[in-house]
C-alpha positions as CSV (number, residue, x, y, z in Angstrom):
1,M,-11.4,27.9,6.7
2,N,-9.0,27.1,3.9
3,D,-9.1,28.2,0.2
4,I,-11.0,25.1,-0.9
5,E,-13.6,25.5,1.7
6,R,-14.0,29.3,0.9
7,T,-14.4,28.4,-2.8
8,I,-17.1,25.8,-2.0
9,E,-19.0,28.4,0.0
10,I,-18.8,31.0,-2.8
11,I,-20.0,28.4,-5.4
12,K,-22.9,27.4,-3.1
13,N,-24.1,31.0,-3.1
14,V,-24.1,31.5,-6.9
15,D,-27.5,32.2,-8.3
16,I,-28.7,29.4,-10.5
17,C,-30.7,30.1,-13.6
18,C,-31.1,26.7,-15.1
19,N,-30.7,23.0,-14.3
20,A,-27.5,22.7,-16.3
21,A,-25.9,25.4,-14.2
22,E,-27.1,23.7,-11.0
23,T,-25.6,20.4,-12.1
24,A,-22.3,22.1,-13.0
25,R,-22.3,23.8,-9.6
26,D,-23.0,20.5,-7.8
27,L,-20.2,18.7,-9.7
28,A,-17.7,21.5,-8.9
29,I,-18.6,21.4,-5.2
30,Q,-18.2,17.6,-5.2
31,A,-14.8,17.8,-6.9
32,L,-13.6,20.5,-4.5
33,E,-14.8,18.6,-1.5
34,K,-12.7,15.6,-2.6
35,Q,-9.6,17.8,-2.4
36,I,-10.0,18.2,1.4
37,P,-8.0,15.4,3.0
38,K,-10.0,12.9,5.0
39,K,-8.6,10.4,7.4
40,I,-8.7,6.8,6.3
41,F,-10.5,4.3,8.5
42,H,-10.2,0.7,9.4
43,E,-12.9,-2.0,9.1
44,P,-13.7,-3.4,12.6
45,W,-12.9,-6.9,11.4
46,V,-9.7,-8.1,9.8
47,G,-9.2,-9.1,6.2
48,I,-8.5,-12.6,4.8
49,D,-4.8,-12.0,5.4
50,G,-5.4,-11.2,9.1
51,V,-4.8,-7.5,8.8
52,P,-7.5,-4.7,9.2
53,Y,-8.3,-3.1,5.9
54,D,-7.5,0.6,5.3
55,L,-10.6,2.0,3.7
56,C,-11.4,5.2,1.8
57,P,-13.5,7.5,4.0
58,N,-15.6,8.5,1.0
59,C,-16.3,5.3,-1.0
60,E,-15.0,2.6,1.5
61,T,-12.8,1.0,-1.1
62,N,-10.1,-1.2,0.4
63,L,-6.9,0.8,-0.2
64,C,-4.8,-2.5,-0.1
65,T,-1.9,-1.0,1.9
66,T,-1.1,-4.0,4.1
67,G,-1.0,-7.7,3.8
68,L,-0.6,-9.9,0.7
69,L,-1.8,-7.2,-1.8
70,A,0.2,-4.4,-0.2
71,N,0.4,-1.2,-2.2
72,N,1.8,2.3,-1.5
73,K,-0.1,4.7,0.7
74,D,-1.4,6.9,-2.1
75,D,-2.4,10.5,-1.6
76,Y,-5.8,9.9,-3.4
77,C,-8.2,7.0,-3.5
78,P,-7.8,5.1,-6.8
79,S,-11.5,4.5,-7.0
80,C,-13.2,7.9,-6.3
81,G,-10.3,10.4,-6.1
82,Q,-10.8,11.4,-2.5
83,R,-7.7,13.0,-1.1
84,L,-6.4,10.9,1.9
85,D,-5.0,11.9,5.2
86,W,-2.6,9.2,6.5
87,S,-1.3,11.3,9.4
88,G,-1.2,9.3,12.6
89,E,-1.0,6.0,10.7
90,D,1.9,3.6,11.2
91,E,4.3,4.1,8.4
């Protein structure tokens, strides 16, 4: 278990005294969970330019890393902020 995962567990176990504190706790957990890198995935079908889309594992946004709209392979999803794990992907 890494530091982020330990922090999430600690926050989950904090006693909640009101709805605002519960909301703040939930938002903190969501933000921390987005810092844990997740592998991108490919749509089972190809895009309009004939290349499979690289999609965010959290929000499924097309990361536009190949084809006509090619972009750099960013460390984070530009839509939701999920940290991305590109290991094992063709560079």
